[in-house]
C-alpha positions in Angstrom: -10.2 -13.9 6.6 -7.9 -12.0 6.9 -7.5 -8.8 9.5 -5.1 -5.8 7.9 -3.6 -3.3 10.1 -1.9 -0.5 8.5 0.7 2.3 10.6 3.0 4.6 9.0 1.4 7.3 8.2 2.3 10.8 9.0 3.1 14.6 8.1 6.1 15.0 6.3 7.4 18.1 3.6 7.9 18.0 0.5 10.8 15.8 -0.8 10.9 13.2 2.0 10.6 10.0 2.9 7.9 7.7 4.2 7.3 3.7 5.0 4.3 2.6 5.0 3.4 -0.6 7.5 0.6 -3.3 6.9 0.1 -6.3 9.3 -2.2 -9.2 8.8 -3.9 -11.8 11.1 -5.6 -14.3 10.4 -5.3 -16.5 7.5 -1.9 -17.5 6.2 -0.6 -14.5 4.9 1.2 -15.7 1.6 -1.4 -16.9 0.1 -2.4 -13.4 -0.5 -1.4 -11.2 -2.8 -1.2 -7.5 -1.8 -2.0 -4.2 -3.0 -2.0 -0.7 -2.0 -4.7 1.6 -2.3 -5.0 5.9 -2.2 -7.6 7.8 -2.0 -7.1 11.8 -1.5 -10.5 13.9 -0.6 -12.9 14.3 -3.5 -11.2 11.7 -5.9 -11.2 8.4 -5.7 -10.1 5.6 -4.8 -7.3 4.6 -6.5 -4.5 1.7 -7.4 -1.1 2.4 -5.9 1.1 -0.7 -6.2 0.8 -4.2 -6.1 2.7 -7.4 -5.0 2.2 -11.7 -5.1 2.2 -14.1 -2.8 5.7 -14.8 -2.9 6.9 -11.2 -3.0 9.5 -11.4 -6.6 6.5 -9.3 -8.2 5.1 -6.3 -8.3 3.3 -3.6 -10.2 3.0 -0.4 -10.0 0.6 2.7 -11.2 2.0 5.7 -13.6 2.1 7.9 -10.8 4.5 6.8 -8.4 6.3 4.1 -10.5 10.4 5.0 -9.9 9.3 6.9 -6.1 7.4 4.4 -4.8 8.6 0.4 -3.6 6.3 -2.4 -2.6 7.3 -4.7 -0.7 6.4 -7.3 2.4 8.1 -10.2 4.5 6.1 -13.0 4.6 7.9 -14.2 7.9 6.1 -11.3 10.3 2.8 -10.8 7.4 4.2 -7.6 7.0 4.0 -5.3 3.2 5.3 -2.8 3.7 5.2 1.1 1.2 8.4 2.8 0.7 8.1 6.2 -0.7 9.8 8.3 -1.1 10.3 11.9 -3.4 6.9 13.0 -1.9 4.9 16.0 -3.2 1.6 17.4 -1.9 -0.1 15.4 -4.4 0.8 11.9 -2.8 -1.6 13.4 0.4 -4.2 11.0 1.1 -5.1 8.1 3.3 -3.1 5.2 2.4 -4.9 1.1 2.2 -3.4 -2.0 2.1 -5.6 -4.9 0.6 -5.3 -8.1 0.3 -6.5 -10.3 -2.8 -6.8 -13.9 -3.6 -6.9 -13.3 -7.3 -3.0 -11.2 -8.3 -2.0 -7.6 -7.6 -2.9 -5.9 -10.1 -5.0 -2.7 -10.5 -7.8 -4.9 -12.0 -7.9 -7.7 -9.3 -10.6 -7.6 -6.9 -9.9 -7.3 -3.1 -10.8 -9.2 -0.4 -9.8 -7.3 2.3 -8.8 -4.0 3.2 -7.5 -1.9 6.2 -8.8 1.0 7.6 -6.5 3.4 6.1 -3.6 5.5 7.6 -3.1 9.0 6.7 -0.3 10.8 4.6 -0.3 14.4 4.4 3.3 16.3 2.1 3.1 19.8 3.2 5.1 21.9 0.1 
């Protein structure tokens, strides 16, 4: 079992940058692929980005490709989401998730964090 805790969410102006972190505890972190998801008010949760077990593979939704970067540090049991050029439509609760199967949007994710709020003002 894996326990995930996100941090780094805050209020930021449009065009700004933010880095989210997610620290894992429990099972061996490197045995899980990791993903970031988000959910805006009144909308379904959507996949944002995924990273492979070693960190050498990444995958992004079209909406964030080129602006967001996912990475991980297995020595620190942490996955990051660097978000640049933020827009008001990026406002959402951001969740990290762990998967035994893969890092694509279609893969099932086994464990979820509690989320961190990101608000982008115009």
